[in-house]
N, C-alpha and C positions, 0 to 999 in steps of 0.2 A: 745899257752902258756901252756895249761894243759898238752899236750903231752910232752913238754920240761920238765915240773916239774916232770911228771911221769918217764921219762927216767933218769933225773938227780938223782932222789931219789933212783932209782934202782941201780945206780952206786956208791952211797955214803950212805949206810945204817947208818953208825955211825953219819954222819951229820944230817940225817933225824931224828934220835932219839933225837938229841939235841933240836929239835923243838917240841918234843912230838908226832911226826908222828909215828903211829903204823902200818898203812896199806894203801896201794894205790890200787885202783881198776880201771878197765877199762872193758867196755862191749858194746854189741850191743843191741838195743831196737827197739821194734815195736812202731812207732809213733801213738798216739791217738788210742791205742789198745782197749780201752773200752769207751763206751759212757756215763759214769756216775762216781760216786764217789766210792761206794762200788761195787766191781766186783761180783755181785750176780746173774745177769740175763743173758739173751742170747745176749747182745749187744756187743759181741766181734768182732773185725775186725783185723785179723792178716795178712793184705796184705801189710803193709808199714814197712818193716824191713829196716829203713833208718836213724836211730839215733845212735850216739856213745855217751857213757857216761864215764866220768872220775870222780873219787871221792877220797878224802883224808880223812882218819879217824885218829883222834888224841886221845891220852890217856885221860881218864877221870881225871879231876883235883882232887887233894887230898883235897877236901873241903867237910865239913860236909853236906852242902845242896845237893851236888851231890850224896853223899853216901845215903842220905835220900830218893832220888828219883830213886835209883837203879844204880848209877854210869854209866850214859850214856856217850858215847864218842861224842865229837864234830865232825861234818862232814861238809865239803864243797865240792861242786861238780858242774858239768855242764852236761846238756844233749844237744847235738848239732845235729841239723837236717842236714843230707847230701843232702836233697832234697829241701832245701830252705824254709822249714816250720818253725814253732815257735821253738825257743831255750829257755832254761832256765838255770839260775844259782841259786843254793840254798845253804843255811846254815841251819843246823838242829842238833838236838840231836838224837843219834842213840843208841837204846837199843838192845843188843844181848843176847838172852835167850837160854841157853843150853837145848837140848832135852834129858833129863835123862843123862845116862852115855854113850852117843854116840857122834860121830863127828858132828852130826846135830845140827843146831840152828835155832831159829826163830828170826826175826829182825823187829823192829818197829822204825820209825823215825818221828819226827815232828819238823817243823821250818818254814822258810820263803823262798820265791823264787821271782825272778824278771825275766820277760819274755820280749822278743822283739816282741811278737805277737801283732796283731791288737787289739786296744781297742774297736773299733766299725767299721762297714762297710765291714768286710771281708766276702767273700763268701766261702761256703764249697768247699773243705775240710778244709780250714783255719778256725781258731777259733776266736771268739770275747771275749776278756778277761775282758773288762770293766775298768780295771786298771792294771798297770804294776806290782805293788807289790801284791803278793799273798801268801796264806798259802801253805805249802808243807807237804805232808804226804807220808810215804813209808812203805811198809811191804814186808817181804821176808822170804824165807826158804833157808838155805844154809848148806854147809858142810865144815869142815876142811879137805881138801884133804891131807895135810901134815902139818908139824909144821909151814911152811911158806906160804902155799897156801890155799886160800878159793875159793869156787864157790858158787854164790848166785843167785837164781831166784828172781827177784825184781819187784814189782809193785809200781809205783810212781804216785801221783796225785797232781795237782796244781790247785787251784781255789781261788777266793776271798771270798767265803762263803756268797755271796749275799751282800757284802759291796758296790760293784759297779755293775752297769748294763751295758751291759749284763754280764753273768757269765758262759760262755761255759765250762771253765775248760779244763784240759788236763790230760789224764791218759795213761801212757806208761808202757810197760812190756818188760823185758829183762833179759839177763844173764850176770853176771859180774864175772871176775876172779880177785882175790885179792892177793897181795903180802905183807906179814907181815914182820916187822923188829924185 
């Protein structure tokens, strides 16, 4: 369904803008690339390049509250495992911060995600999430390759922040290409 949405929006940019759609992205991700929340240590595992990710980013609403928090864009997306591992669907706010007067940008996202992964009883390399509903965080660095194309290296993390037990969480790393309208 995400692929059909992606293809349809590319063929009808004017219709996509009617819904406030600003950018569609697709990419490939390493599944469970890091064994924690903040990727600061040696716990990297880049052996499972097996996920595809699709995301749609919408224009920031013209509302004072959104302007007050930095005019984030709404984002919906999905990370799908092609190897039968955990999938996730997320909705979040996405902040894109320009890096001075360059085509580069930093990106931060925060929201919620739902997974079809095991709640308990899974054996490694599968994860035990404790509950299906989780928090979603993302960070990235990207570049405006042209007026209509972006390229973003993105790290995403999903966990329940110890609300449920267990809380293995999931951290993926990947590269996405975006098409802006």
